[in-house]
C-alpha positions as a Markdown table, in Angstrom:
| # | Residue | x | y | z |
|---|---|---|---|---|
| 1 | Met | 95.0 | 64.9 | 147.1 |
| 2 | Arg | 91.7 | 66.6 | 145.9 |
| 3 | Gln | 91.1 | 63.9 | 143.3 |
| 4 | Thr | 91.8 | 61.1 | 145.8 |
| 5 | Leu | 89.2 | 62.5 | 148.1 |
| 6 | Leu | 86.7 | 62.8 | 145.2 |
| 7 | Asp | 87.4 | 59.2 | 144.1 |
| 8 | Val | 86.9 | 57.8 | 147.5 |
| 9 | His | 83.7 | 59.8 | 148.0 |
| 10 | Asp | 82.3 | 58.7 | 144.6 |
| 11 | Asp | 82.9 | 55.0 | 145.6 |
| 12 | Ala | 81.6 | 55.4 | 149.2 |
| 13 | Tyr | 78.4 | 57.1 | 148.0 |
| 14 | Ala | 77.9 | 55.4 | 144.7 |
| 15 | Glu | 74.3 | 54.6 | 145.5 |
| 16 | Glu | 73.5 | 58.2 | 146.5 |
| 17 | Met | 75.1 | 60.1 | 143.7 |
| 18 | Asp | 71.8 | 61.2 | 142.3 |
| 19 | Asp | 71.3 | 63.4 | 145.4 |
| 20 | Glu | 72.3 | 67.0 | 144.6 |
| 21 | Phe | 73.8 | 67.4 | 148.1 |
| 22 | His | 76.3 | 64.6 | 147.5 |
| 23 | Gln | 77.0 | 65.9 | 144.0 |
| 24 | Arg | 78.4 | 69.1 | 145.6 |
| 25 | Phe | 81.1 | 67.2 | 147.6 |
| 26 | Ala | 83.9 | 68.8 | 145.5 |
| 27 | Trp | 82.8 | 72.2 | 146.8 |
| 28 | Phe | 83.1 | 71.0 | 150.4 |
| 29 | Val | 86.6 | 69.6 | 149.7 |
| 30 | Asp | 87.7 | 73.0 | 148.3 |
| 31 | His | 86.0 | 74.9 | 151.1 |
| 32 | Trp | 87.6 | 72.8 | 153.9 |
| 33 | Gly | 90.9 | 72.5 | 152.1 |
| 34 | Ala | 91.3 | 76.3 | 152.1 |
| 35 | His | 90.6 | 76.5 | 155.8 |
| 36 | Pro | 93.7 | 77.5 | 157.9 |
| 37 | Gly | 94.8 | 74.4 | 159.9 |
| 38 | Phe | 93.2 | 72.0 | 157.5 |
| 39 | Val | 94.4 | 68.4 | 158.2 |
| 40 | Cys | 93.7 | 65.3 | 156.1 |
| 41 | Val | 94.6 | 61.7 | 156.8 |
| 42 | Ile | 94.4 | 59.2 | 153.9 |
| 43 | Ala | 94.8 | 55.4 | 154.2 |
| 44 | Tyr | 96.1 | 53.3 | 151.4 |
| 45 | Glu | 96.1 | 49.6 | 150.7 |
| 46 | Gly | 99.8 | 48.6 | 151.1 |
| 47 | Glu | 102.3 | 51.0 | 149.6 |
| 48 | Asp | 100.2 | 51.8 | 146.5 |
| 49 | Pro | 99.2 | 55.4 | 146.3 |
| 50 | Ala | 96.8 | 54.5 | 143.5 |
| 51 | Asp | 94.7 | 52.5 | 145.9 |
| 52 | Pro | 93.2 | 54.8 | 148.6 |
| 53 | Val | 91.1 | 53.0 | 151.2 |
| 54 | Gly | 89.6 | 56.0 | 153.0 |
| 55 | Phe | 90.2 | 59.4 | 154.5 |
| 56 | Ser | 89.3 | 61.8 | 157.3 |
| 57 | Tyr | 89.7 | 65.5 | 157.4 |
| 58 | Gly | 88.8 | 68.6 | 159.4 |
| 59 | Ala | 90.1 | 71.9 | 160.7 |
| 60 | Pro | 90.1 | 73.9 | 163.9 |
| 61 | Ser | 87.0 | 76.0 | 164.4 |
| 62 | Asn | 87.4 | 79.7 | 164.6 |
| 63 | Pro | 87.2 | 80.8 | 168.2 |
| 64 | Gly | 84.0 | 82.6 | 169.0 |
| 65 | Arg | 82.3 | 81.0 | 166.0 |
| 66 | Glu | 81.7 | 77.5 | 167.4 |
| 67 | Trp | 78.1 | 77.0 | 166.2 |
| 68 | Trp | 77.7 | 73.8 | 168.3 |
| 69 | Arg | 77.6 | 75.9 | 171.5 |
| 70 | Asp | 74.0 | 76.8 | 170.6 |
| 71 | His | 73.0 | 73.2 | 171.5 |
| 72 | Leu | 74.3 | 73.3 | 175.1 |
| 73 | Asp | 73.2 | 75.4 | 178.0 |
| 74 | Pro | 75.6 | 76.1 | 179.6 |
| 75 | Ala | 78.3 | 75.4 | 177.0 |
| 76 | Pro | 81.5 | 74.0 | 178.4 |
| 77 | Asp | 84.4 | 76.3 | 179.1 |
| 78 | Pro | 87.0 | 75.1 | 176.6 |
| 79 | Ser | 87.0 | 77.5 | 173.7 |
| 80 | Thr | 89.0 | 75.5 | 171.2 |
| 81 | Thr | 87.3 | 72.9 | 169.0 |
| 82 | Phe | 88.4 | 70.7 | 166.1 |
| 83 | Ala | 85.7 | 70.2 | 163.5 |
| 84 | Val | 85.8 | 66.7 | 162.0 |
| 85 | Ser | 84.2 | 67.3 | 158.6 |
| 86 | Glu | 84.5 | 64.0 | 156.8 |
| 87 | Leu | 85.3 | 60.4 | 157.5 |
| 88 | Met | 84.9 | 58.0 | 154.6 |
| 89 | Val | 86.0 | 54.4 | 154.0 |
| 90 | Arg | 85.4 | 52.5 | 150.7 |
| 91 | Ser | 82.9 | 49.7 | 151.1 |
| 92 | Lys | 85.5 | 47.0 | 150.7 |
| 93 | Trp | 87.3 | 48.1 | 153.8 |
| 94 | Arg | 84.4 | 48.9 | 156.0 |
| 95 | Lys | 84.1 | 46.9 | 159.3 |
| 96 | Thr | 87.9 | 46.4 | 159.4 |
| 97 | Gly | 88.7 | 49.1 | 162.0 |
| 98 | Thr | 89.9 | 51.5 | 159.2 |
| 99 | Ala | 87.4 | 54.2 | 160.1 |
| 100 | Arg | 88.5 | 54.3 | 163.7 |
| 101 | Arg | 92.2 | 54.3 | 162.8 |
| 102 | Leu | 91.6 | 57.2 | 160.4 |
| 103 | His | 89.6 | 59.1 | 163.0 |
| 104 | Glu | 92.1 | 58.6 | 165.8 |
| 105 | Ala | 95.0 | 59.6 | 163.5 |
| 106 | Leu | 93.2 | 62.8 | 162.6 |
| 107 | Leu | 92.7 | 63.7 | 166.3 |
| 108 | Thr | 96.0 | 62.5 | 167.7 |
| 109 | Asp | 98.1 | 65.3 | 169.3 |
| 110 | Arg | 95.4 | 67.9 | 168.7 |
| 111 | Asp | 95.7 | 71.1 | 170.8 |
| 112 | Glu | 92.0 | 71.7 | 170.8 |
| 113 | Ala | 89.9 | 70.7 | 173.8 |
| 114 | Leu | 86.9 | 69.4 | 171.9 |
| 115 | Ala | 86.0 | 67.7 | 168.7 |
| 116 | Val | 82.6 | 68.2 | 166.9 |
| 117 | Leu | 81.1 | 66.4 | 163.9 |
| 118 | Leu | 77.7 | 65.9 | 162.3 |
| 119 | Val | 76.0 | 62.5 | 161.6 |
| 120 | Asp | 73.0 | 62.1 | 159.3 |
| 121 | Thr | 70.1 | 61.3 | 161.5 |
| 122 | Thr | 69.0 | 58.5 | 159.1 |
| 123 | His | 72.2 | 56.6 | 160.0 |
| 124 | Pro | 71.7 | 55.5 | 163.6 |
| 125 | Arg | 74.4 | 52.9 | 163.4 |
| 126 | Val | 77.0 | 55.6 | 162.4 |
| 127 | Gln | 75.8 | 57.7 | 165.4 |
| 128 | Ala | 76.2 | 54.6 | 167.7 |
| 129 | Leu | 79.7 | 54.1 | 166.3 |
| 130 | Tyr | 80.7 | 57.7 | 167.2 |
| 131 | Glu | 79.1 | 57.2 | 170.6 |
| 132 | Ser | 81.4 | 54.2 | 171.1 |
| 133 | Trp | 84.3 | 56.6 | 170.4 |
| 134 | His | 83.2 | 58.9 | 173.3 |
| 135 | Tyr | 81.0 | 61.4 | 171.3 |
| 136 | Ala | 77.7 | 62.5 | 172.7 |
| 137 | Lys | 74.7 | 63.8 | 170.8 |
| 138 | Ile | 74.0 | 67.4 | 171.9 |
| 139 | Gly | 71.4 | 68.4 | 169.3 |
| 140 | Glu | 70.3 | 68.4 | 165.7 |
| 141 | Arg | 71.1 | 70.8 | 162.9 |
| 142 | Arg | 70.4 | 71.3 | 159.1 |
| 143 | Pro | 73.4 | 73.4 | 158.0 |
| 144 | Phe | 72.0 | 73.9 | 154.4 |
| 145 | Pro | 68.4 | 74.0 | 153.2 |
| 146 | Asp | 68.9 | 70.9 | 151.1 |
| 147 | Ser | 71.2 | 69.0 | 153.5 |
| 148 | Pro | 70.0 | 66.1 | 155.6 |
| 149 | Leu | 69.2 | 66.7 | 159.2 |
| 150 | Tyr | 72.3 | 65.9 | 161.3 |
| 151 | Ser | 72.9 | 64.9 | 164.9 |
| 152 | Val | 75.5 | 67.2 | 166.4 |
| 153 | Met | 78.1 | 65.1 | 168.2 |
| 154 | Leu | 80.7 | 66.4 | 170.6 |
| 155 | Arg | 83.7 | 64.7 | 172.2 |
| 156 | Asp | 86.1 | 66.0 | 174.9 |
| 157 | Leu | 89.6 | 65.4 | 173.7 |
| 158 | Asn | 91.0 | 65.6 | 177.2 |
| 159 | Gly | 89.2 | 62.6 | 178.6 |
| 160 | Ser | 86.1 | 64.2 | 180.3 |
| 161 | Pro | 82.6 | 63.1 | 179.1 |
| 162 | Ala | 81.5 | 65.3 | 176.2 |
| 163 | Gly | 79.6 | 68.4 | 177.2 |
| 164 | Thr | 80.8 | 68.3 | 180.8 |
| 165 | Ala | 84.3 | 69.8 | 180.6 |
């Protein structure tokens, strides 16, 4: 699975591979893959496992260490959050609904009350896409000194507007 994720990433970010942050993607795959509760959904073209279309992965946040709560005052009561770490679709399959299907498959039947993710602030169309999927921007964060500035996006998985549970 690791190599599949790396291959999709390299294709999805082919134009940005000179960026040192993107070059460290393998570290992020290993980090998230070792997390208890790690879940990954991979889509393929037809039945061919040699032709991955995209993927989405994440893991439950550790209770009490939900960093996103710093962006809300007061923070909502639910204490369980699923962190969506990555959603990538190869360019050939973009704008086909694949991203939404991967995302929803990742979150289907989750026990957590909320989902959180980060979106590069230089990609407003991606942020708008997540907003159309019922996420709300609750702040901005730079998790690493060399990372982009991200919008912090939160979604209530139980149907309430994000940030109002």
